[in-house]
C-alpha positions in Angstrom: 89.3 156.6 147.0 88.4 153.3 145.3 84.8 152.4 144.8 83.5 148.8 144.8 80.1 147.9 143.3 79.9 144.6 145.1 76.2 144.7 145.7 75.4 145.5 142.1 77.7 143.1 140.4 80.7 140.9 140.8 83.2 139.5 138.3 84.9 136.3 139.5 87.1 134.9 136.6 87.4 131.3 137.5 90.3 130.5 135.2 92.5 132.8 133.2 92.1 132.9 129.4 89.9 130.5 127.6 88.3 127.5 129.3 87.9 124.4 127.2 86.4 121.0 128.2 88.2 118.4 126.2 87.3 114.7 126.1 88.6 112.2 128.6 92.2 111.1 128.2 93.0 107.9 126.2 93.9 104.6 127.9 97.4 104.8 129.5 100.3 103.4 127.6 103.0 101.1 129.0 105.1 103.8 130.5 102.1 105.3 132.2 101.1 101.9 133.5 104.5 101.4 135.1 104.3 104.8 136.8 100.9 104.0 138.1 102.1 100.7 139.5 104.8 102.4 141.4 102.2 104.7 143.0 99.9 101.8 143.8 102.8 99.8 145.4 103.7 102.8 147.6 100.1 103.3 148.6 99.7 99.6 149.5 102.8 99.7 151.7 101.4 102.8 153.5 98.0 101.2 154.0 99.5 98.1 155.5 102.2 99.6 157.7 101.4 103.2 158.6 100.8 103.8 162.3 97.4 105.4 161.5 94.8 104.3 159.0 95.2 105.9 155.5 92.4 107.8 154.0 92.8 106.8 150.3 90.7 109.6 149.0 92.6 112.2 151.0 95.9 110.7 149.9 95.0 110.9 146.3 92.9 114.1 146.1 94.9 116.1 148.7 98.4 114.8 148.1 99.3 112.8 145.0 97.6 114.8 142.2 98.1 118.3 143.7 101.8 117.3 144.3 102.2 116.5 140.6 100.5 119.8 139.5 102.6 121.9 141.9 105.6 121.4 139.7 103.9 122.6 136.5 102.6 126.1 137.2 100.5 128.0 139.8 97.3 127.9 137.7 96.9 124.2 137.0 94.8 122.6 139.7 92.8 119.5 140.7 89.1 119.5 141.6 87.8 116.9 144.0 84.2 115.9 143.6 82.8 118.8 145.7 85.1 121.4 144.0 84.3 120.1 140.5 80.5 120.3 141.2 81.1 123.9 142.4 82.9 124.7 139.1 80.0 123.3 137.1 77.5 125.3 139.2 79.6 128.5 138.7 79.5 127.9 134.9 75.7 127.7 135.1 75.0 130.3 137.7 73.8 133.9 137.2 75.2 136.9 139.0 73.2 137.9 142.1 73.2 141.1 144.2 71.1 143.7 146.0 71.2 146.7 143.7 73.4 149.0 145.7 76.5 151.0 144.7 78.7 151.5 147.7 81.9 153.3 148.7 84.2 151.2 150.9 86.6 152.6 153.5 88.3 150.9 156.5 85.6 150.2 158.9 82.9 151.9 156.9 80.6 151.4 153.9 78.6 154.3 152.5 75.7 153.9 150.0 76.2 156.1 146.9 73.3 154.9 144.9 70.3 152.5 145.1 69.1 151.1 141.8 65.3 151.1 141.3 63.2 148.0 141.7 66.0 146.1 143.5 66.1 144.4 146.9 67.9 147.4 148.4 65.3 149.8 147.1 62.4 147.7 148.4 64.0 147.5 151.8 64.1 151.2 152.1 67.9 151.9 151.6 68.8 155.3 150.2 71.9 157.2 149.2 73.8 158.5 152.2 73.0 155.4 154.3 75.9 153.9 156.2 76.1 150.1 156.5 77.3 149.3 160.0 77.0 145.5 160.1 76.5 142.5 157.8 75.2 139.2 159.2 76.2 140.1 162.8 79.7 141.3 161.7 80.6 144.8 162.9 82.3 146.6 160.0 84.0 149.2 162.2 86.5 146.4 163.2 87.4 145.4 159.7 89.8 146.6 157.0 88.7 147.4 153.5 89.8 144.0 152.1 87.9 142.2 154.8 84.8 144.2 154.1 85.0 143.5 150.4 85.3 139.8 151.1 82.3 139.9 153.5 80.1 141.8 151.0 81.1 139.5 148.2 80.1 136.4 150.2 76.8 138.0 151.3 75.6 138.4 147.7 74.6 134.8 147.2 72.2 134.3 150.1 69.7 136.3 152.3 71.6 138.9 154.4 70.8 141.0 157.5 72.2 144.5 157.3 72.5 147.0 160.1 72.0 150.4 158.5 72.1 154.0 159.8 70.0 156.4 157.8 71.1 160.1 157.5 70.2 162.0 160.7 68.5 158.9 162.3 69.2 158.3 165.9 68.7 154.6 165.8 70.2 151.8 163.7 67.8 149.8 161.6 68.0 146.1 160.6 67.1 145.3 157.0 66.6 141.8 155.6 67.5 141.5 151.9 67.3 138.6 149.5 69.6 138.7 146.5 68.3 138.7 143.0 69.8 138.2 139.6 71.4 141.4 138.5 72.1 142.6 134.9 74.8 145.1 134.6 76.6 146.1 131.4 80.3 145.4 131.0 80.6 148.8 129.4 80.3 150.8 132.7 80.7 154.4 131.7 80.3 156.4 128.5 80.7 160.2 128.4 82.6 163.1 126.8 85.9 164.2 128.5 85.9 167.2 126.2 83.7 168.1 123.1 84.4 165.4 120.6 86.6 163.3 122.9 84.9 160.2 124.2 85.6 158.1 127.3 84.5 154.5 127.7 85.3 152.3 130.8 85.0 148.6 130.3 84.7 146.5 133.4 85.0 143.0 131.8 84.8 141.3 128.5 81.5 139.5 128.2 79.4 138.1 125.4 78.1 141.4 124.1 81.0 143.7 125.1 82.4 144.2 121.6 79.0 145.2 120.3 78.3 147.4 123.3 81.6 149.3 122.8 80.6 149.9 119.2 77.2 151.2 120.3 78.9 153.4 122.9 81.2 154.9 120.2 78.2 155.6 118.0 76.4 157.3 120.8 79.4 159.5 121.3 79.6 160.4 117.6 80.9 157.4 115.7 83.5 158.1 113.0 83.2 161.8 113.7 84.8 161.5 117.1 88.0 163.4 117.5 89.4 160.8 119.8 88.7 158.1 122.4 90.0 157.1 125.8 89.4 153.4 126.5 89.7 152.7 130.2 90.6 149.1 131.0 91.9 149.5 134.5 90.8 146.8 136.9 89.4 144.8 134.0 90.1 141.1 134.8 89.4 139.9 131.3 86.7 137.5 130.3 85.7 136.1 126.9 88.6 136.1 124.4 86.1 136.4 121.5 84.9 139.7 122.8 88.5 140.9 123.0 88.9 140.0 119.3 85.8 142.0 118.5 87.0 145.0 120.4 90.5 145.1 118.9 88.9 144.8 115.4 87.0 148.1 116.0 90.4 149.9 115.7 92.7 147.7 113.6 93.0 147.2 109.8 91.6 144.1 108.1 94.1 141.2 108.2 96.2 142.6 111.1 97.1 139.9 113.6 95.4 140.3 117.0 96.9 137.3 118.8 98.3 133.8 118.5 98.1 130.8 120.8 100.8 128.1 121.1 101.1 125.0 123.2 103.0 121.7 123.1 100.1 119.6 122.1 97.8 122.4 120.9 97.9 123.4 117.2 99.2 127.0 116.8 96.3 129.4 116.0 96.4 133.0 114.8 93.5 135.4 115.1 93.3 138.2 112.6 91.0 141.2 112.0 88.2 140.1 109.6 88.7 141.1 106.0 85.4 143.0 105.8 86.1 145.1 108.9 85.7 148.9 108.6 87.7 150.2 111.6 87.4 153.6 113.4 90.4 155.8 112.6 90.3 158.5 115.3 93.2 158.6 117.9 92.9 156.2 120.8 94.5 156.0 124.2 94.2 152.9 126.5 94.5 153.1 130.2 95.8 150.0 132.1 97.0 149.1 135.6 98.2 146.1 137.6 94.7 144.6 137.6 94.3 144.8 133.8 94.5 141.1 132.9 93.8 138.4 130.3 91.3 139.6 127.6 92.0 143.3 128.4 95.7 142.6 127.9 95.0 141.1 124.5 93.2 144.2 123.3 95.9 146.5 124.7 98.7 144.5 123.3 97.2 144.3 119.8 96.7 148.1 119.7 100.2 148.7 121.0 101.9 146.3 118.7 100.3 147.9 115.6 101.1 151.4 116.9 97.4 152.1 116.9 97.0 153.5 120.4 99.0 155.2 123.2 99.0 153.0 126.3 98.9 155.0 129.5 99.1 154.0 133.2 100.9 151.1 134.9 102.2 147.7 133.8 99.4 145.1 133.5 98.9 141.9 135.4 100.4 139.4 132.9 97.8 136.6 132.6 97.7 135.1 129.1 97.2 131.4 129.2 94.7 128.8 128.0 93.2 126.5 130.7 91.6 123.3 129.7 89.3 121.5 132.1 89.4 117.7 131.9 86.6 115.7 133.6 88.0 112.7 135.4 86.5 109.6 137.0 84.4 109.7 140.2 83.2 113.3 139.4 86.6 114.9 139.7 88.4 117.2 137.3 91.7 118.6 136.3 92.5 122.2 135.1 95.6 122.2 133.1 97.5 125.0 131.3 97.7 123.8 127.7 98.8 126.9 125.7 99.9 130.5 126.1 98.7 133.7 124.3 101.1 135.9 122.3 100.6 139.4 120.8 101.3 140.2 117.2 104.9 141.1 117.9 105.5 137.7 119.5 105.3 138.9 123.2 104.0 136.4 125.7 101.2 138.0 127.7 101.8 135.6 130.6 104.5 136.6 133.0 107.1 133.8 133.6 106.0 131.6 136.4 109.5 131.5 137.8 108.8 135.0 139.1 106.2 133.4 141.4 108.5 130.6 142.5 107.6 128.3 139.7 109.4 126.9 136.6 107.1 126.4 133.6 107.1 122.8 132.5 106.6 121.5 128.9 103.0 122.6 128.6 103.8 125.4 126.2 106.6 127.2 124.4 107.6 130.4 126.3 109.7 133.1 124.6 110.1 135.3 127.6 113.8 134.9 127.5 113.6 137.5 124.7 113.2 140.9 126.5 112.6 143.3 123.6 110.2 143.2 120.7 109.2 145.7 118.0 106.0 147.3 116.8 104.9 147.7 113.2 106.9 150.9 113.0 110.0 149.3 114.5 109.6 150.9 117.9 111.1 148.7 120.6 108.7 147.5 123.3 109.6 145.3 126.3 108.6 141.7 126.7 108.7 139.5 129.8 105.0 139.2 130.3 102.1 141.7 130.7 101.9 145.1 128.8 104.2 148.0 129.7 102.6 151.4 129.0 104.1 153.8 126.5 103.6 156.5 129.1 103.8 155.4 132.8 101.5 157.4 135.0 100.8 156.4 138.6 97.6 157.3 140.5 97.5 160.5 142.6 98.7 160.0 146.1 96.8 161.3 149.1 98.4 163.9 151.3 98.0 163.6 155.1 95.2 166.1 155.1 93.3 164.5 152.2 93.7 161.1 153.8 92.0 162.5 157.0 89.1 163.8 154.9 88.7 160.5 153.1 89.1 158.2 156.1 86.5 160.3 158.1 84.1 160.2 155.2 83.8 164.0 155.4 82.9 164.6 151.8 80.0 162.1 151.5 78.7 162.9 155.0 78.6 166.6 154.3 77.1 165.9 150.8 74.3 163.8 152.4 73.4 166.7 154.7 73.6 169.3 151.9 71.3 167.5 149.4 68.7 167.1 152.1 68.2 170.9 152.2 69.2 171.8 148.6 68.0 170.8 145.2 70.9 169.8 143.0 70.7 169.7 139.2 73.3 169.0 136.5 75.6 171.9 136.3 75.6 172.6 140.0 79.0 174.0 141.2 80.7 174.3 144.5 80.3 178.0 145.5 82.3 180.0 148.0 79.4 179.8 150.4 79.5 175.9 150.2 83.2 175.9 150.8 82.8 178.2 153.8 80.1 176.0 155.3 82.2 172.9 154.7 85.2 174.5 156.5 83.0 175.3 159.5 81.5 171.8 159.4 85.0 170.3 159.5 85.9 172.6 162.4 82.9 171.3 164.4 84.4 167.8 164.0 87.9 168.8 165.1 89.3 168.8 161.6 91.1 172.2 161.4 93.6 172.5 158.6 96.0 175.4 158.4 95.3 178.2 156.0 98.2 177.0 153.9 96.7 173.4 153.8 93.3 174.7 152.9 94.6 176.9 150.0 96.8 174.1 148.7 93.9 171.6 148.7 91.1 173.9 147.6 90.8 172.5 144.0 90.8 168.9 145.4 88.1 169.8 148.0 85.9 171.5 145.4 86.2 168.4 143.1 85.5 165.9 145.8 82.5 167.8 147.2 81.0 168.1 143.7 81.7 164.4 143.0 79.9 163.2 146.1 77.0 165.7 145.8 76.6 164.4 142.2 76.9 160.8 143.4 74.1 161.2 145.8 71.8 163.6 143.9 72.3 162.5 140.3 73.9 159.1 140.4 77.5 157.7 140.4 77.7 158.0 136.6 77.7 161.8 136.9 80.1 161.6 139.9 82.5 159.6 137.8 82.6 162.4 135.2 83.8 164.8 137.9 86.4 162.2 139.2 87.8 161.9 135.7 88.7 165.6 135.7 91.3 165.2 138.4 92.5 161.6 137.6 96.1 162.0 136.4 95.9 158.8 134.3 92.7 159.9 132.5 94.1 163.4 131.9 97.4 162.0 130.4 95.3 159.7 128.2 93.2 162.7 127.1 96.4 164.7 126.3 97.7 161.7 124.3 94.5 161.7 122.2 94.7 165.5 121.6 98.4 165.3 120.9 99.2 161.8 119.7 102.8 160.7 119.8 104.6 160.4 116.5 104.5 156.6 116.6 100.7 156.4 116.7 98.8 156.1 113.4 95.3 155.0 112.4 
């Protein structure tokens, strides 16, 4: 069951890759002037003869320029004055939120953790609360994606929440005002086994490279036996932080990435000569939401045979966007270059897969389908990163789906911690399992004996996870979740038993 920390933090990458703000374009040449005259002539004819009056701004902002960009790629775009001001505000703005970690299900939002000294804590919210409504919208009528969108929008302004506290008969309305939230991009750091570290990185921000190094040192530094680096759902961020992260594991002078474009000088980024990298085995976990800067890190480690990549193929977003301010407070975002891994693979998926044909903004070698790592191992191209070992997430059975959709685990856990003190090391006893089975029966959830036995390990793990979430915090709950995550467990096995192609 996915978790979304939308009240605590949000990452909204405005544009993929690096964002540059070049100078205004030079004066148009003769060919440009002739093309502009043809446009003006057509506009004059429309103004003089169209049945209805022509809104010139709408014709230009909503038609002419977007029409030109539509034939380039799906990421180039035009900003009218209002949109361009929004862009500038987003560049300056700070992330806001309410300080709550929540679990989102269709029609339901359950509070897992309330951070201290935040708007949620001051309003009286607590773990186990259920959020029933947001700004007069009933959540029981919404799907998960709709709830996520609603919660995301609510983070930037005062919000009215309808909340049901555990065992309360009545709903309570809480008024919250968002505040600036500071949350580290390195989200989780713990040991999967003695000497084997796990680090989950949510995005690449200004201090991410240094934060990853600090996390490694906390786990044991160069004495670690291995590391699992989890980049699932990481949308990217600052490319410089990706360089710093890749340099933690690669040898001095090794190529991390290059950038090429039609009118952009080719640049190559290498590991600094004075780098002293870590040499323990590494596995990287990726999925379809691993994008941009996180693909740069993954591709560099894979190309140099430094890490085993586990999971699902990544998103395939590796382009440089330049934002050009135009007249009348408008702007233009244009794809000016693409990123390539050390082996020459383009990270960006071909736009023709999305119904576009890439224009002449950048060279694109995706016609080549196979590349080779340092050891001569073939790896596929075509955009994105394909894992060395493909592992899909665990699928829910019908019985497990009923337990998750009914929020049985977190509801039972909320009632349990009300009457029991839970400390680190608490385990799900047979008595707890028996009580949970009776509790389910009272709610007309009555699995067969065969179903119960087949799912016993899963039930124990989920109960322990949500009891830890509510009593000790979601960081402890995540440690339990990792123990049954097939992608994490495969990454762990690849660290303990590295494939022959991987070398420090």
